[in-house]
DSSP file (Angstrom, degrees, kcal/mol; ACC not computed):
  #  RESIDUE AA STRUCTURE BP1 BP2  ACC     N-H-->O    O-->H-N    N-H-->O    O-->H-N    TCO  KAPPA ALPHA  PHI   PSI    X-CA   Y-CA   Z-CA
    1    1 A M              0   0    0      0, 0.0     2,-0.1     0, 0.0    38,-0.1   0.000 360.0 360.0 360.0 134.1   65.3    2.1   26.6
    2    2 A S    >   -     0   0    0     35,-0.1     3,-1.1     1,-0.1    34,-0.0  -0.478 360.0-112.8 -90.3 163.7   67.3   -0.9   25.6
    3    3 A I  T 3  S+     0   0    0      1,-0.2    -1,-0.1    -2,-0.1     0, 0.0   0.652 117.5  47.8 -69.1 -14.0   67.3   -2.7   22.2
    4    4 A I  T 3  S+     0   0    0     33,-0.1    -1,-0.2   109,-0.0    32,-0.2   0.442  78.4 130.9-105.5  -0.2   65.6   -5.7   23.8
    5    5 A S    <   +     0   0    0     -3,-1.1     2,-0.3    30,-0.1    32,-0.2  -0.242  44.8  65.7 -53.8 136.6   62.8   -3.9   25.7
    6    6 A G  E    S-A   36   0A   0     30,-2.7    30,-2.8     2,-0.0     2,-0.4  -0.885  83.0 -66.2 144.6-173.6   59.4   -5.4   25.1
    7    7 A T  E     -A   35   0A   0     -2,-0.3   134,-3.1    28,-0.2     2,-0.3  -0.939  44.6-172.6-117.4 136.5   57.3   -8.5   25.5
    8    8 A Y  E     -AB  34 140A   0     26,-2.7    26,-2.2    -2,-0.4     2,-0.4  -0.941  17.5-142.2-131.3 148.7   58.0  -11.8   23.8
    9    9 A Q  E     -AB  33 139A   0    130,-2.8   130,-3.0    -2,-0.3     2,-0.4  -0.895  34.1-108.8-106.4 141.8   56.4  -15.2   23.4
   10   10 A L  E     + B   0 138A   0     22,-1.8    22,-0.3    -2,-0.4   128,-0.2  -0.549  37.0 173.4 -72.6 126.0   58.5  -18.3   23.4
   11   11 A H  E     -     0   0A   0    126,-3.3     2,-0.3     1,-0.4   127,-0.2   0.805  65.2  -8.8 -98.8 -43.0   58.7  -19.9   20.0
   12   12 A S  E     - B   0 137A   0    125,-1.5   125,-2.5    17,-0.1    -1,-0.4  -0.992  47.2-161.4-156.1 153.6   61.2  -22.7   20.7
   13   13 A A  E     + B   0 136A   0     14,-0.3    13,-0.5    -2,-0.3     2,-0.4  -0.881  20.1 175.2-140.0 103.7   63.5  -23.9   23.4
   14   14 A T  E     - B   0 135A   0    121,-2.6   121,-2.8    -2,-0.4     2,-0.4  -0.931  11.2-163.6-116.5 133.0   66.3  -26.3   22.2
   15   15 A F  E     -CB  23 134A   0      8,-2.9     8,-3.1    -2,-0.4     2,-0.4  -0.939  10.1-148.7-118.2 138.6   69.0  -27.6   24.4
   16   16 A Y  E     -CB  22 133A   0    117,-3.3   117,-2.1    -2,-0.4     6,-0.2  -0.895   4.6-143.0-116.6 133.5   72.2  -29.2   23.0
   17   17 A K    >   -     0   0    0      4,-2.5     3,-2.3    -2,-0.4   115,-0.1  -0.430  40.9-101.2 -76.1 162.3   74.4  -31.9   24.4
   18   18 A P  T 3  S+     0   0    0      0, 0.0    -1,-0.1     0, 0.0   114,-0.1   0.803 125.5  60.9 -56.1 -27.5   78.2  -31.6   23.8
   19   19 A S  T 3  S-     0   0    0      2,-0.1     3,-0.1     1,-0.1    -3,-0.0   0.621 121.3-109.5 -73.0 -12.5   77.7  -34.1   21.0
   20   20 A G    <   +     0   0    0     -3,-2.3     2,-0.1     1,-0.3    -1,-0.1   0.298  68.6 147.9  98.3  -8.1   75.3  -31.7   19.2
   21   21 A E        -     0   0    0     -5,-0.1    -4,-2.5     1,-0.1     2,-0.4  -0.411  43.0-133.4 -62.3 133.2   72.2  -33.8   19.9
   22   22 A A  E     -C   16   0A   0     -6,-0.2     2,-0.3    -2,-0.1    -6,-0.2  -0.728  22.1-172.4 -94.6 137.5   69.2  -31.6   20.3
   23   23 A L  E     -C   15   0A   0     -8,-3.1    -8,-2.9    -2,-0.4     2,-0.6  -0.945  19.1-148.5-125.1 148.6   66.7  -32.0   23.2
   24   24 A H    >   +     0   0    0     -2,-0.3     3,-1.9   -10,-0.2   -10,-0.1  -0.781  19.0 176.1-116.5  84.4   63.4  -30.2   23.7
   25   25 A L  T 3  S+     0   0    0     -2,-0.6    -1,-0.1     1,-0.3    23,-0.1   0.738  84.0  41.1 -64.0 -23.8   63.1  -30.1   27.5
   26   26 A Y  T 3  S-     0   0    0    -13,-0.5    23,-0.5     1,-0.4    -1,-0.3   0.067 122.8-100.5-110.7  22.6   59.9  -28.0   27.3
   27   27 A G    <   -     0   0    0     -3,-1.9    -1,-0.4    21,-0.2   -14,-0.3  -0.082  43.9 -67.3  85.4 173.5   58.4  -30.0   24.4
   28   28 A E  S    S+     0   0    0      1,-0.3    -1,-0.2    -3,-0.1   -15,-0.1   0.779 131.8  32.9 -71.1 -28.0   58.2  -29.3   20.7
   29   29 A K  S    S-     0   0    0     -3,-0.2    -1,-0.3    -5,-0.1    20,-0.2  -0.642  83.4-176.4-130.7  75.0   55.8  -26.4   21.2
   30   30 A P        -     0   0    0      0, 0.0     2,-0.4     0, 0.0    18,-0.2  -0.270  16.8-137.6 -70.9 158.9   56.7  -24.7   24.5
   31   31 A L  E     + D   0  47A   0     16,-2.7    16,-3.0    -5,-0.2     2,-0.3  -0.908  37.9 136.5-111.9 144.5   54.7  -21.8   26.0
   32   32 A G  E     - D   0  46A   0     -2,-0.4   -22,-1.8   -22,-0.3     2,-0.4  -0.965  35.3-145.5-177.2 163.3   56.3  -18.8   27.5
   33   33 A M  E     -AD   9  45A   0     12,-1.8    12,-2.4    -2,-0.3     2,-0.4  -0.998   9.7-170.4-141.7 139.1   56.6  -15.1   28.0
   34   34 A L  E     -AD   8  44A   0    -26,-2.2   -26,-2.7    -2,-0.4     2,-0.4  -0.999   6.7-169.1-131.7 130.1   59.6  -12.9   28.5
   35   35 A I  E     -AD   7  43A   0      8,-2.9     8,-1.8    -2,-0.4     2,-0.5  -0.979   9.3-177.8-126.5 127.9   59.3   -9.2   29.5
   36   36 A Y  E     -AD   6  42A   0    -30,-2.8   -30,-2.7    -2,-0.4     6,-0.2  -0.991  17.1-153.2-119.1 120.9   62.0   -6.6   29.5
   37   37 A T    >   -     0   0    0      4,-3.0     3,-1.8    -2,-0.5     4,-0.2  -0.605  25.2-117.4 -91.3 155.7   61.0   -3.1   30.7
   38   38 A P  T 3  S+     0   0    0      0, 0.0    -1,-0.1     0, 0.0   -33,-0.1   0.768 112.7  60.7 -61.6 -24.4   62.7    0.1   29.6
   39   39 A D  T 3  S-     0   0    0    -38,-0.1    -3,-0.0     2,-0.1    -2,-0.0   0.292 125.8 -93.2 -90.9  13.0   63.7    0.8   33.2
   40   40 A G  S <  S+     0   0    0     -3,-1.8    41,-2.2     1,-0.3     2,-0.3   0.683  80.8 129.2  94.3  18.5   65.8   -2.5   33.5
   41   41 A R  E     - E   0  80A   0     39,-0.3    -4,-3.0    -4,-0.2     2,-0.3  -0.775  31.0-175.8-104.6 153.6   63.3   -5.0   35.0
   42   42 A M  E     -DE  36  79A   0     37,-2.6    37,-2.5    -2,-0.3     2,-0.3  -0.983  14.0-179.1-145.8 156.2   62.7   -8.5   33.6
   43   43 A A  E     -DE  35  78A   0     -8,-1.8    -8,-2.9    -2,-0.3     2,-0.4  -0.954  10.2-177.7-152.9 138.1   60.5  -11.5   34.1
   44   44 A G  E     +DE  34  77A   0     33,-2.8    33,-2.3    -2,-0.3     2,-0.3  -0.998   6.8 175.8-142.3 144.4   60.4  -14.8   32.2
   45   45 A Q  E     +DE  33  76A   0    -12,-2.4   -12,-1.8    -2,-0.4     2,-0.3  -0.996   2.5 176.7-143.1 145.3   58.4  -18.0   32.3
   46   46 A G  E     +DE  32  75A   0     29,-2.6    29,-2.5    -2,-0.3     2,-0.3  -0.994   6.7 174.5-148.0 148.3   58.5  -21.0   30.1
   47   47 A M  E     -DE  31  74A   0    -16,-3.0   -16,-2.7    -2,-0.3     2,-0.4  -0.998  34.5-112.8-154.3 155.4   56.6  -24.3   30.2
   48   48 A Q    >   -     0   0    0     25,-2.7     3,-0.7    -2,-0.3   -21,-0.2  -0.722  29.7-138.7 -82.6 136.5   55.9  -27.6   28.5
   49   49 A Q  T 3  S+     0   0    0    -23,-0.5     2,-0.2    -2,-0.4    -1,-0.1   0.844  92.7  54.8 -68.9 -34.3   52.2  -27.7   27.3
   50   50 A D  T 3   +     0   0    0     -3,-0.0    -1,-0.2     3,-0.0   -23,-0.0  -0.145  69.7 146.4-101.2  40.9   51.5  -31.3   28.3
   51   51 A R    <   -     0   0    0     -3,-0.7    19,-0.1    -2,-0.2    15,-0.1  -0.431  55.1-102.9 -69.5 150.3   52.4  -31.3   32.0
   52   52 A P        -     0   0    0      0, 0.0    -1,-0.1     0, 0.0     2,-0.0  -0.341  38.1-104.3 -70.6 156.6   50.2  -33.6   34.2
   53   53 A P        -     0   0    0      0, 0.0    17,-0.1     0, 0.0     3,-0.1  -0.338  49.7 -80.5 -71.5 162.5   47.5  -32.1   36.3
   54   54 A L        -     0   0    0      1,-0.1     2,-0.1     2,-0.1     9,-0.1  -0.393  56.4-101.8 -59.5 138.7   48.0  -31.8   40.1
   55   55 A P        -     0   0    0      0, 0.0     3,-0.1     0, 0.0    -1,-0.1  -0.418  23.5-152.4 -63.8 137.3   47.4  -35.1   41.8
   56   56 A R  S    S+     0   0    0      1,-0.2     2,-0.7    -2,-0.1     3,-0.1   0.818  87.9  49.5 -77.9 -32.5   43.9  -35.1   43.5
   57   57 A N    >   -     0   0    0      1,-0.1     3,-2.4    -3,-0.0    -1,-0.2  -0.914  69.8-161.7-112.4 107.0   45.1  -37.6   46.1
   58   58 A L  T 3  S+     0   0    0     -2,-0.7    -1,-0.1     1,-0.3     6,-0.1   0.677  93.4  56.0 -63.5 -15.3   48.3  -36.6   47.7
   59   59 A Q  T 3  S+     0   0    0      4,-0.1    -1,-0.3    -3,-0.1    -3,-0.0   0.457  79.3 123.5 -92.3  -2.0   48.8  -40.2   48.9
   60   60 A A  S X  S-     0   0    0     -3,-2.4     3,-1.8     1,-0.1     4,-0.4  -0.298  71.7-123.4 -60.8 142.1   48.5  -41.6   45.3
   61   61 A P  T 3  S+     0   0    0      0, 0.0     4,-0.3     0, 0.0     3,-0.3   0.816 111.5  47.7 -57.1 -31.3   51.5  -43.7   44.3
   62   62 A A  T 3> S+     0   0    0      1,-0.2     4,-2.9     2,-0.1     5,-0.2   0.457  82.8  98.7 -89.7  -0.3   52.1  -41.4   41.3
   63   63 A A  H <> S+     0   0    0     -3,-1.8     4,-2.5     1,-0.2     5,-0.2   0.908  84.3  46.0 -57.0 -46.7   51.8  -38.1   43.2
   64   64 A L  H  > S+     0   0    0     -4,-0.4     4,-2.3    -3,-0.3    -1,-0.2   0.922 114.1  48.0 -64.0 -43.5   55.6  -37.6   43.6
   65   65 A A  H  > S+     0   0    0     -4,-0.3     4,-2.3     2,-0.2    -1,-0.2   0.894 111.4  51.7 -63.1 -39.2   56.3  -38.5   39.9
   66   66 A D  H  X S+     0   0    0     -4,-2.9     4,-2.4     2,-0.2    -2,-0.2   0.930 109.9  48.4 -63.2 -44.8   53.5  -36.1   38.9
   67   67 A Y  H  X S+     0   0    0     -4,-2.5     4,-2.3     1,-0.2    -2,-0.2   0.894 110.8  51.4 -62.7 -39.1   55.0  -33.3   41.0
   68   68 A Q  H  X S+     0   0    0     -4,-2.3     4,-2.7     1,-0.2    -1,-0.2   0.918 111.0  47.7 -63.2 -42.9   58.4  -33.9   39.5
   69   69 A A  H  X S+     0   0    0     -4,-2.3     4,-1.4     2,-0.2    -2,-0.2   0.882 110.3  52.9 -65.0 -38.5   57.0  -33.8   35.9
   70   70 A I  H  < S+     0   0    0     -4,-2.4    -2,-0.2     1,-0.2    -1,-0.2   0.932 114.5  41.3 -61.6 -45.9   55.1  -30.6   36.8
   71   71 A L  H >< S+     0   0    0     -4,-2.3     3,-1.5     1,-0.2    -2,-0.2   0.880 110.9  55.3 -72.6 -38.6   58.3  -28.9   38.0
   72   72 A K  H 3< S+     0   0    0     -4,-2.7    -1,-0.2     1,-0.3    -2,-0.2   0.800 106.6  53.7 -63.8 -26.9   60.6  -30.3   35.3
   73   73 A G  T 3< S+     0   0    0     -4,-1.4   -25,-2.7    -5,-0.2     2,-0.3   0.164 104.6  63.9 -94.4  19.2   58.3  -28.8   32.7
   74   74 A Y  E <   +E   47   0A   0     -3,-1.5     2,-0.3   -27,-0.2   -27,-0.2  -1.000  48.9 177.3-146.5 141.7   58.3  -25.2   34.1
   75   75 A I  E     +E   46   0A   0    -29,-2.5   -29,-2.6    -2,-0.3     2,-0.3  -0.995  10.8 164.8-140.2 139.0   60.8  -22.4   34.6
   76   76 A A  E     +E   45   0A   0     -2,-0.3    22,-2.6   -31,-0.2    23,-0.4  -0.969   4.2 148.9-153.6 137.2   60.1  -18.9   36.0
   77   77 A Y  E     -EF  44  97A   0    -33,-2.3   -33,-2.8    -2,-0.3     2,-0.3  -0.978  15.4-168.0-159.9 164.1   62.2  -16.1   37.4
   78   78 A W  E     +EF  43  96A   0     18,-2.4    17,-2.7    -2,-0.3    18,-1.7  -0.955  27.4 107.9-149.0 165.0   62.3  -12.3   37.6
   79   79 A G  E     -EF  42  94A   0    -37,-2.5   -37,-2.6    -2,-0.3     2,-0.3  -0.940  63.6 -48.3 166.1-140.5   64.7   -9.5   38.6
   80   80 A T  E     -EF  41  93A   0     13,-1.9    13,-3.1    -2,-0.3     2,-0.3  -0.737  45.8-150.3-119.6 170.8   66.6   -6.8   36.8
   81   81 A Y  E     - F   0  92A   0    -41,-2.2     2,-0.3    -2,-0.3    11,-0.2  -0.988   8.8-162.0-144.3 154.5   68.8   -6.9   33.8
   82   82 A T  E     - F   0  91A   0      9,-1.8     9,-2.9    -2,-0.3     2,-0.4  -0.986  15.8-141.9-132.4 146.8   71.8   -5.2   32.2
   83   83 A L  E     - F   0  90A   0     -2,-0.3     2,-0.5     7,-0.2     7,-0.2  -0.848  10.8-165.7-107.9 142.3   73.0   -5.3   28.6
   84   84 A D  E  >> - F   0  89A   0      5,-2.8     5,-1.9    -2,-0.4     4,-1.2  -0.876  11.8-177.5-119.3  94.4   76.5   -5.4   27.3
   85   85 A E  T  45S+     0   0    0     -2,-0.5    -1,-0.1     1,-0.2     5,-0.0   0.829  79.2  56.5 -65.9 -32.0   75.9   -4.5   23.6
   86   86 A A  T  45S+     0   0    0      1,-0.2    -1,-0.2    -3,-0.1    -2,-0.0   0.911 117.9  33.2 -65.0 -41.6   79.6   -4.9   22.7
   87   87 A A  T  45S-     0   0    0     -3,-0.2    -1,-0.2     2,-0.1    -2,-0.2   0.542 106.6-129.1 -88.3  -8.2   79.6   -8.5   24.0
   88   88 A Q  T  <5 +     0   0    0     -4,-1.2    23,-2.6     1,-0.2     2,-0.4   0.928  62.0 135.2  54.2  50.2   76.0   -9.1   23.0
   89   89 A T  E   < -FG  84 110A   0     -5,-1.9    -5,-2.8    21,-0.3     2,-0.4  -0.948  43.9-158.1-124.9 148.6   75.1  -10.4   26.4
   90   90 A V  E     -FG  83 109A   0     19,-2.8    19,-2.6    -2,-0.4     2,-0.6  -0.994  12.5-152.9-119.8 131.8   72.2   -9.7   28.7
   91   91 A T  E     -FG  82 108A   0     -9,-2.9    -9,-1.8    -2,-0.4     2,-0.6  -0.928   3.1-152.9-108.8 120.1   72.7  -10.4   32.4
   92   92 A H  E     -FG  81 107A   0     15,-3.1    15,-2.4    -2,-0.6     2,-0.9  -0.830   4.8-153.6 -90.6 118.5   69.6  -11.3   34.4
   93   93 A H  E     -FG  80 106A   0    -13,-3.1   -13,-1.9    -2,-0.6     2,-0.3  -0.832  24.0-138.9 -94.1 102.2   70.1  -10.3   38.1
   94   94 A V  E     +F   79   0A   0     11,-2.4    10,-2.7    -2,-0.9   -15,-0.3  -0.474  36.7 165.2 -79.4 122.1   67.7  -12.8   39.7
   95   95 A L  E    S+     0   0A   0    -17,-2.7     2,-0.3     1,-0.4   -16,-0.2   0.699  74.7  10.3-100.2 -29.3   65.6  -11.6   42.6
   96   96 A G  E     +F   78   0A   0    -18,-1.7   -18,-2.4     6,-0.1    -1,-0.4  -0.990  69.9 164.9-151.8 144.7   63.1  -14.5   42.6
   97   97 A S  E     -F   77   0A   0     -2,-0.3   -20,-0.2   -20,-0.2     6,-0.1  -0.996  48.0-124.7-159.3 151.5   63.0  -17.9   40.9
   98   98 A L  S    S+     0   0    0    -22,-2.6   -21,-0.1    -2,-0.3    -1,-0.1   0.808 107.9  68.7 -62.6 -30.7   61.4  -21.3   40.8
   99   99 A I  S >> S-     0   0    0    -23,-0.4     3,-2.0     1,-0.2     4,-0.6  -0.821  79.9-156.3 -91.9 106.3   65.0  -22.6   41.1
  100  100 A P  G >4 S+     0   0    0      0, 0.0     3,-1.1     0, 0.0    -1,-0.2   0.826  86.8  58.6 -57.0 -36.9   66.1  -21.5   44.7
  101  101 A N  G 34 S+     0   0    0      1,-0.2    -3,-0.0    -3,-0.1    -2,-0.0   0.525  96.8  63.4 -77.3  -0.9   69.8  -21.4   44.0
  102  102 A W  G X4 S+     0   0    0     -3,-2.0     3,-2.3     3,-0.1    -8,-0.3   0.719  77.1 107.5 -84.1 -23.4   69.4  -18.8   41.2
  103  103 A V  T << S+     0   0    0     -3,-1.1    -8,-0.2    -4,-0.6     3,-0.1  -0.336  89.1  12.4 -62.2 127.8   68.0  -16.2   43.7
  104  104 A G  T 3  S+     0   0    0    -10,-2.7    -1,-0.3     1,-0.3     2,-0.2   0.406 114.3  95.6  86.8  -1.5   70.6  -13.5   44.3
  105  105 A G  S <  S-     0   0    0     -3,-2.3   -11,-2.4   -11,-0.2     2,-0.4  -0.443  72.2-107.3-111.0-174.7   72.7  -14.6   41.4
  106  106 A D  E     -G   93   0A   0    -13,-0.2     2,-0.5    -2,-0.2   -13,-0.2  -0.909  13.8-159.1-117.9 143.6   73.2  -13.7   37.7
  107  107 A Q  E     -G   92   0A   0    -15,-2.4   -15,-3.1    -2,-0.4     2,-0.4  -0.981  16.2-157.6-119.9 115.0   72.2  -15.6   34.6
  108  108 A V  E     -G   91   0A   0     -2,-0.5     2,-0.4   -17,-0.2   -17,-0.2  -0.798  12.4-179.1 -99.0 133.1   74.1  -14.5   31.6
  109  109 A R  E     -G   90   0A   0    -19,-2.6   -19,-2.8    -2,-0.4     2,-0.3  -0.988  24.9-133.6-129.7 138.0   72.7  -15.0   28.1
  110  110 A H  E     -GH  89 121A   0     11,-2.2    11,-2.7    -2,-0.4     2,-0.3  -0.724  35.6-159.9 -82.3 142.3   74.2  -14.2   24.7
  111  111 A Y  E     - H   0 120A   0    -23,-2.6     2,-0.4    -2,-0.3     9,-0.2  -0.909  26.2-169.4-129.4 154.6   71.6  -12.5   22.5
  112  112 A E  E     - H   0 119A   0      7,-1.7     7,-2.8    -2,-0.3     2,-0.4  -0.988  18.9-173.7-130.7 136.8   70.7  -11.8   18.9
  113  113 A V  E     + H   0 118A   0     -2,-0.4     5,-0.2     5,-0.2     2,-0.2  -0.995  24.2 102.0-136.2 139.7   67.8   -9.3   18.2
  114  114 A G  E >   + H   0 117A   0      3,-2.3     3,-1.2    -2,-0.4    -2,-0.0  -0.717  60.9  35.3 160.0 152.8   66.2   -8.3   15.0
  115  115 A H  T 3  S-     0   0    0      1,-0.3     3,-0.1    -2,-0.2    25,-0.0   0.857 128.4 -55.0  55.6  40.6   63.1   -8.7   12.8
  116  116 A G  T 3  S+     0   0    0      1,-0.2    24,-3.1    23,-0.1     2,-0.4   0.683 116.7 109.5  72.5  17.8   60.8   -9.1   15.7
  117  117 A R  E <   -HI 114 139A   0     -3,-1.2    -3,-2.3    22,-0.2     2,-0.4  -0.971  47.8-166.5-132.4 142.0   62.8  -12.0   17.2
  118  118 A L  E     -HI 113 138A   0     20,-2.9    20,-3.1    -2,-0.4     2,-0.5  -0.995   7.6-164.6-126.2 124.3   65.1  -12.4   20.2
  119  119 A I  E     -HI 112 137A   0     -7,-2.8    -7,-1.7    -2,-0.4     2,-0.5  -0.944   4.2-168.3-109.9 125.8   67.4  -15.4   20.5
  120  120 A L  E     -HI 111 136A   0     16,-2.7    16,-3.0    -2,-0.5     2,-0.5  -0.952   2.1-163.8-112.8 131.7   68.9  -16.1   23.9
  121  121 A R  E     -HI 110 135A   0    -11,-2.7   -11,-2.2    -2,-0.5    14,-0.2  -0.960   7.0-151.2-117.4 131.5   71.8  -18.6   24.2
  122  122 A T        -     0   0    0     12,-2.2    12,-0.2    -2,-0.5   -13,-0.1  -0.710  19.8-115.4 -97.6 148.3   72.7  -20.1   27.5
  123  123 A P        -     0   0    0      0, 0.0    11,-0.3     0, 0.0     9,-0.1  -0.406  55.4 -74.2 -70.0 160.7   76.2  -21.3   28.5
  124  124 A P        +     0   0    0      0, 0.0     2,-0.3     0, 0.0     9,-0.3  -0.322  63.7 168.0 -57.6 137.0   76.4  -25.1   29.2
  125  125 A A  E     -J  132   0B   0      7,-2.2     7,-3.0     5,-0.1     2,-0.7  -0.973  43.9 -95.2-146.3 155.7   74.9  -26.0   32.5
  126  126 A V  E     +J  131   0B   0     -2,-0.3     2,-0.4     5,-0.2     5,-0.3  -0.662  49.1 170.8 -78.1 114.6   73.9  -29.3   34.2
  127  127 A L  E >   -J  130   0B   0      3,-3.2     3,-1.7    -2,-0.7    -2,-0.0  -0.994  68.7 -11.8-126.9 125.1   70.2  -29.8   33.5
  128  128 A R  T 3  S-     0   0    0     -2,-0.4    -1,-0.1     1,-0.3     3,-0.1   0.861 132.4 -50.9  52.5  37.7   68.5  -33.1   34.3
  129  129 A G  T 3  S+     0   0    0      1,-0.2     2,-0.3    -3,-0.0    -1,-0.3   0.508 121.3  92.1  84.6   5.1   71.9  -34.6   34.9
  130  130 A E  E <  S-J  127   0B   0     -3,-1.7    -3,-3.2    -5,-0.1     2,-0.7  -0.962  79.5-111.8-132.8 149.7   73.6  -33.6   31.6
  131  131 A A  E     +J  126   0B   0     -2,-0.3     2,-0.4    -5,-0.3    -5,-0.2  -0.710  49.7 172.0 -78.2 114.7   75.6  -30.6   30.5
  132  132 A L  E     -J  125   0B   0     -7,-3.0    -7,-2.2    -2,-0.7     2,-0.4  -0.970  27.8-152.9-130.7 141.9   73.4  -28.8   28.1
  133  133 A A  E     -B   16   0A   0   -117,-2.1  -117,-3.3    -2,-0.4     2,-0.3  -0.944  24.7-143.5-110.0 135.3   73.6  -25.4   26.3
  134  134 A G  E     -B   15   0A   0     -2,-0.4   -12,-2.2   -11,-0.3     2,-0.4  -0.683  18.5-167.7-105.9 153.1   70.3  -23.8   25.4
  135  135 A E  E     -BI  14 121A   0   -121,-2.8  -121,-2.6    -2,-0.3     2,-0.5  -0.944  13.4-173.8-133.7 113.4   68.9  -21.7   22.5
  136  136 A L  E     -BI  13 120A   0    -16,-3.0   -16,-2.7    -2,-0.4     2,-0.6  -0.932   9.2-156.4-112.6 125.9   65.6  -20.0   23.1
  137  137 A V  E     -BI  12 119A   0   -125,-2.5  -126,-3.3    -2,-0.5  -125,-1.5  -0.897  12.4-172.5-105.7 123.9   63.8  -18.2   20.3
  138  138 A W  E     -BI  10 118A   0    -20,-3.1   -20,-2.9    -2,-0.6     2,-0.4  -0.925  11.7-148.6-117.9 139.3   61.4  -15.5   21.4
  139  139 A L  E     -BI   9 117A   0   -130,-3.0  -130,-2.8    -2,-0.4   -22,-0.2  -0.915  26.6-112.7-109.5 132.7   59.0  -13.6   19.1
  140  140 A R  E      B    8   0A   0    -24,-3.1  -132,-0.3    -2,-0.4  -134,-0.0  -0.384 360.0 360.0 -64.5 135.5   58.0  -10.0   19.9
  141  141 A V              0   0    0   -134,-3.1    -1,-0.2    -2,-0.1  -133,-0.1   0.416 360.0 360.0 -90.0 360.0   54.4   -9.7   20.8
């Protein structure tokens, strides 16, 4: 069993520009769940609460914009994971993802764990056209 095994709810998701400016890509109060099983499997999802509903009329002028907003406000992937406790990193070995180019790859996160809380930090990556580094705070359920 790993030190991060368990189920977590997303408390906050803050992304930082190189200037230090903070962005909340999933809103001020995101929803999400992250699960790490003792046998090395993981699944995570996160979303913005106020995404638009699916368009009723696929020919509607706003349908494409609505679909883009729906997708921008959601992330989901699953796979297996390995921990490097010395480096304080968890590597997610992605088997399936909403982001197609993550499938078959690895997502490395630095972690802090304690007091019912797990903090995952992402390396800078291009998100929505900008280089952003993330900090996601998860609370143990």
